[in-house]
N, C-alpha and C positions, 0 to 999 in steps of 0.2 A: 559362362565359365572362362572362355578364352580371354575376355577383357580383364577378368580378375587375375589371371595368370600373367598377363602383360604388366598389369599394375604391380603385382608382387615382384616381377623381375626388375621393373624400374625402381622399386623401393630398395631392392637389394643393391642395385648399382649406385643408388644415391645415399647409401648408408656409410657413414664414416667408420673405418676399421679401427679407429682409435677410441672414440666415445660410443660407438655402436648406435648412434642416432642419425636421423636425417641430417645431412651436412648443412652447416650454416656458413654462408659465404665460401662456397667450395673453391678450392685451388688445386691445380695439378702440378706435377713435377715431371722430369724427363722420362721416367718410366711409364708415364700416362696414368699412374694411380692418383686418385684425388682424395682430399681430406678437408675437414673444416679448417678454415684459416687459423683460428685460435688453437686448434689441436696440433697442427703441424708446427706452429710457433712454439708451443710448449714442448713438443718433442725435440725441436732444435736446441732449446735451452738445455735439455738433459744431455744431448749429444755433445754440446759445446765443451764440456769438461774434458772430453776425450779427443775430439776431432777438430776443435777450433784452430789449432795451430796449423792444420793442413788446409783449412777452408773447405773441407769436403764433409758431406753428411750422407746418411744412408736412409733409404726408403723404409718406413716402419713395416711395410707389407712384404716387399720382395728383397729388401736389403741391397738394392742397386744404388750405387753412389750418385750424388747429384750436388750441384752448386746452389747456394742460396738464391742466386740471381735467376735460377731457372723456374722459381715458383711463380705461377701466373693464374689469374682468375679463370675459372671454368664457367663461362656464361651459359653454354648449352646445358650443362648439368643443372645450373640454377633454374633454368626454364622447366626441366623435368621435375625438380623439387617443388617448384611453385604449383605445377600441375597436380602432383601427388597430394599436396596440402589442400588443393581445391577439391579433389575427390574425397579426401578425408572429411571435409566439412559437409558433404552432401549426405542426406539421410538414406540409409540402405535398409532393405528388408532383412530382418533378423534371420528369417528362414532361408531365403534364397540369395541374399547378398546382392540383390539387384536394386536399382534406384526406385524409390517410392514416388513415381510420377503419374500414378493413376488414383482417382478418388472413387470409392464405392459409395454410391448414394444410399443404398439399402442399409449398410452398416455404419455409414459415416466414418469410414476409415481410409487411411492412405495405404495403397497396396502397390505391388510391382506387377509387371506383365505376366509373370508366372502364377501369381496369386489369382489373377483375373481368369486364367484358363483352367485352374484346378482348385480343389479344396472348397471351402465354405463360400467363396465369392463367385463361384462359377454360375453363370446365368444371371448375375445381378446387374442392375443398372450402373454402369461405370462411365467415366469420362476422364480425359487428361486434365491434370491439375490446372494447367494454364487456362482451360476452357471454363472451369467452374470457379476458379479463384476469385475473379472479379465480382461475380454474383454474390458469393458469400462475403466478400469484403464489403460490398454495399450493405448487406444485411447487418454485418458487424458495426458498420458506421452508423446505421439507423439505430441500432440498439445502444450504441455509445451516445448518440445525440439525445435519445430518450433519457438515459441515465444522467446526462449532463443537465438536462432540463429539471429533472428531479433534484439533482444536487443544488442547482440555483434556487429552486423553490425551498429546499431545506435550509439553505443559507439565509434566505429572506425571512423564513420563519424563526430561525435562530436570532436574527437581528431584532425581529419583532418581540420575541420573548425577552431578550436582553433589555430592550426599551421598557417593556412592561415591568421587569424587575426593578429597573432604575426608577421608573415612575412610581411604582408601588412603595419603594423605600422612601421616596420624597414625600408621598402622601402620608405615610405612616409617621415620618419624622415631623411633618407639619401638625398632624393630629396630636402627636406626643407633646409638642411644644404648647399647643393650645390647652391641652389638659393640664399640663404643669402650671401654665399661667393662671388658669381658673382656680386651681386648688391652692395657690399661694395666698389667696384672700380669705381662706377659711381656717378654722381651728383644727384641732387634732382629729375630730370626727371626719371632717372633709379630707384631711390628709390621708386618713385610712381609706376613705372612698377613692381618693386619687390612686393610691397604690393598687387598689382592686381593679380599677379600670385599666391602669397601665399593664397589669398582669394579663387581663383579658386581651388587651390590644396586642401584647407581645405574643400571646398564644395564637391570636388571629394572624399576626404577621408571619410567625413561624409556619403555620399551617399552609397559608397561601404561598409563601416563599418555597416551601417544600414542594408544593404542587408545580409551581413555575419552574423550579430547578429540575424536577423530574422531567418536565417537558423539554427543558434545555438539554438534559443528559440524553434523553431519547433521540432528539434531533442530532446531537453530536455523534451518537453511535451510528445512526443511519447515514450521516455524512461520511464517516470513515468507511462504512460498508460500500457506499456508492463510489467513493474514490478508489477503493480496492478493485471493484468491478471495472471501473473506467480504465485504470492502469493495466488491468489484465487484457482488456480489449485493445488498448493502444499498443501494447507489446505484441499482441497477436497480429495486428494490422501492419506493424512495422517490420515483421519478420519475413522470412521466405514464404513462398506459396505452400510448401510442405508444412512448415510450422503453423501457418495460418489455418490450414485445413485440419491439422491434428486436433481431434476432439472438438471440432468447430460446432457441431450440433449440440453437444453437451454445454458448451460455453454459451451459445445463444439461448438455450433453454434456461440456464441459470440466470442469465441477464434479464430475460423477459419476465422472470418470476419476481424480480425485485420491485417492490412497491414502496411508496412513501406514505407512512402512517402519520398523519398530522395530529398534533396533540389537541386535547379538548381545551377550548377557550376557558380561561380562568377570569371571572369578573373581578375587577379592581375596585371593589366597593367596601368601605369601612362599615363594619357592623357594630363595632364598639363606639357608641356615641354617648357623650355625657353632657347633660344640660345642668350646669352648676346652679343657675338661678332657680331652677325648679327644685333642685335638691335643697337649696338654702331655705325655701319657703314651705317646704312640705317635709318636715322632720320625721313625721310618723312613717311616711313612705320610705325615707332613707333608712330608718331603724329596721323596718321590715325587710328591706333588701339586704341589709347587713346580716340579719339573722339567717336569711336564705343562703348567704355566702359562707355562713359559719363564723362570722366575725362578732366581736363583743359590741353590743349597742352602747351608746353614750350613757354615762351615769347622769343622775339628775342635775348635778352641778354643771357638767359640760353642756347639757341641753339648755339650761337656763342662760349660760353664757352666750350660746349661739343665738338664742331668741333675742337677746339684748342686741 
């Protein structure tokens, strides 16, 4: 408690009586009172309307007169202010207002020396943060490396799936062109057959693309999750020892539970295959297939024309 009292006293001495905040670029005047450099300058501007013709100003705190030339930087006070700011940045125990420089292995929490001797942490396995920080940092690094390997594997799988999509679209396009070329030599009946096969091919394309795109979306989602975990671990490793150990076991547990689910391989094989020559010389088979598909078979005139 004594250290807190000293800190509070230092804070009071380092508080500007004009803006009521910690001084910024503190300066002192003849009466030894100190203020923010900008605060005293603004105060002088307000006094100038009344006292500028005398060249004398008055201290905002004790009203003792001083000359503008007596304003000087207070370097010693600046050192105190920097020290106070450093203390403010350190993590303190909410209950005891002491530094959290002890790590409880049993509960995985940062505690102060008073927590260690009383309350729920009494008798637990504890150590100074500096003694355990390196070990946990190495564990976090290992977890991060594992996640990075998974991320790289995920990226490679994404590239593979993207190549598959491109290849599949090329294969489909080539098959489409072949089908179109074959059907140009036939009459209306074969033109209807062409449309049927193209419809089947499109459905096949859409179904396979949907599966591939689902795989891609799954990998993309996992990639984002892996990056999120990696950023969390990097942020923890780059912070102070206290921040690194804050919930470190929970962080490691969540990181180790991350797995990469690889998508099921989709075969890039065309099932919609059309042999135009076979269709041309086996009209009864063509008509039968048209009936199965729900299409009108050729009338007698069209069939005679095709036979010719």
